[in-house]
N, C-alpha and C positions, 0 to 999 in steps of 0.2 A: 742782593747779597746782604746777609746779616753780619753785623760787626760786633766785636767784643769791646764795649765801652767801659768795662769795669775799672780800668786804671786811668780813665780820662776825667779830668775835672772840668766842670762847667760853672760859669757865673751867670745867673739870671738877674737882670736889673729891670724891675717892673713895679710900678706904684699901685697897680690894681691887684688887691689881694686875691680875688677869684682867679684872675689870669695867672698870677704867680703860682697858685696852687695847681692849676691845670698844667702849666709847663713842668713843674716839678714832677707831677704824676706821669706825664708823657716821658720825660727823661728817665724816670725810674723804670718804666716799662721797656724802654730801649736798652736798659742795662747800666746806665750811669749810676755810680755809687757816691761820688763826691759832687754834690750840688750846693753851691754857695749862692746866697741871695743878697740883694740890696734893693732899696726902695726908690733911689734916684741916682743920677749920674755921679754926684759928689760922693755919696756913700759907696757906690759901685767902684769908683776909681780907687778909693782907699782899700777896699777888699781886693781889687785887682793887684794893687801894689804889694799887699801883704801875702796873698796866696798864689799869685801868678797862674791863673787857671789856663787850661788848654783851649778853651772855647768861651766866648762871651756871647750871650743872647740878651739884647737890650730893646726896650721899648723906645720909641722916638719921643713921644710927648710926656715929659716929666718935668717937675720943678723941684729944686732950683736949677738943676743941670739936666738937659735933655740928652737923648741918645746920640744925636749928631755931634754935640759938643764933647761928649764922652769919647766917641770914636776918634775925633780929631786929637783929643788928649792922649789916648792910648797910642796912636800912631806917631805923634809929634813931640810930646813932652820929653824933655831930656831925662826926667826921672822915671819914665815908663820902663818897667822891667822887661817887657816883652812886646815890642811894637809890631811884631809879625803875627800876633795872636789873631785867629779868625774871629770876625764879628758878624753876627746875624742881627740885622735890624728889623724890628717888628713895627708896623704902623697900620692904622686904619685908612690911610690915604695912599692911593696908587697913581696920583697925577704924575705925568712925565717929569715935571720940574722937581717933584719930591724924590723920584727915583734918581734923577741926575744929581741932586744935592747929596743924597746918601752915597752915591758912587764917588762923588768928589771929596767926601769926608773920609774915604778909605774903607768903607763898609765892604765886607767880603760877600755877603749874601743879603737879600732883601726879601721879606715875607709880609704879605698883606693880611691883616686881620679882617674878618675871621679866617682862620686857616684850619686845616684838619691835620691829623697825626701824620698822614702820608706826606703832606707838604713840608712839614718840619723835618721829618726824616730825610726827605729828598735833599733839603738844603745842607744838612749835616753830611750826607753821603757825597754831595757835590764837592764839599771842602776836602774830603778824603780822596775821592777818586780823581778829581781834576784840580789839583792845587795850582794856583797861579803864581807866577813870579811877581815879586814886588818891584815897584817902579818908584824912583825918587827923582823929583825935578824941583825947580824953584818953588812951585806952589802946590805940589802934590806928593804925598807918600802913601802908598797903599798897594793893594793887589792890582795887577795889570787889568785895565778896564776891558780888554778884549779877550774873550774866551776862545773865539774861533780864529783860525789863521787861514788865509787863502794862499796856498803854496804856489799857485800858478800866476798870481797877480804880480806884475812888474811895474805898474804905474804908481802915481802918487796916491796917498791915502785919501779916500773919499769921505770926508767927515760928514757931509750931508746924509749919506747913506748909513753911516754909523749910528745915527740917532733914530733911525726908523725901526719900528718893531718888526721882528721876524717871528713867524709861527713855526713851531716844531713839535708835532704830536701833542697838541693841546697845552703846550708850554710857550709862553710869550717872552721875548727878550727885548729889552730896551738898553741900548748901548751894552749889550751882552750881559745884562743883569736879568736873571731868570725871574719871571712872575708867574703866578698860577692863573691870574686873570688878565685880560688885556688892559693896558694902562689907559687911564682917562686923560682926555686932552686938557 
């Protein structure tokens, strides 16, 4: 399904100029008209506070403030103007511990570099088509970690099984975070 993104604003936080240009081009092709940019998490948070974008796409590895720290700040800072804003985190690392760290920071979607245009569009579509409720606990605030519900299950939650990868039509899930490629141990 094609979406009309003309009135949706997006903030890209990326310190690599060629990747930033590529992302802007892809988002223009998708129809986004308002594309804000920043070079690191600190600048990104200032732009986020000022413009309150509808979507944030951030790289993980940046200095002085990385994408994980930025995600936590968007979710938990008392001055955050929109803690429910969807966040797509990009990284070149797909190890299970990294996916879980991103999930625990409140990231909405996770995408591994290099990715293709379809992968990015799929993440954005996922946010629209299957929005997740937010959960707040003592040590977590973010989208519900579980995408799938088992309606017939009456027993206790089986956390050991929750962390195993599930395969669904060439899409991999780790704790219900969708990956294009299987996670590395």
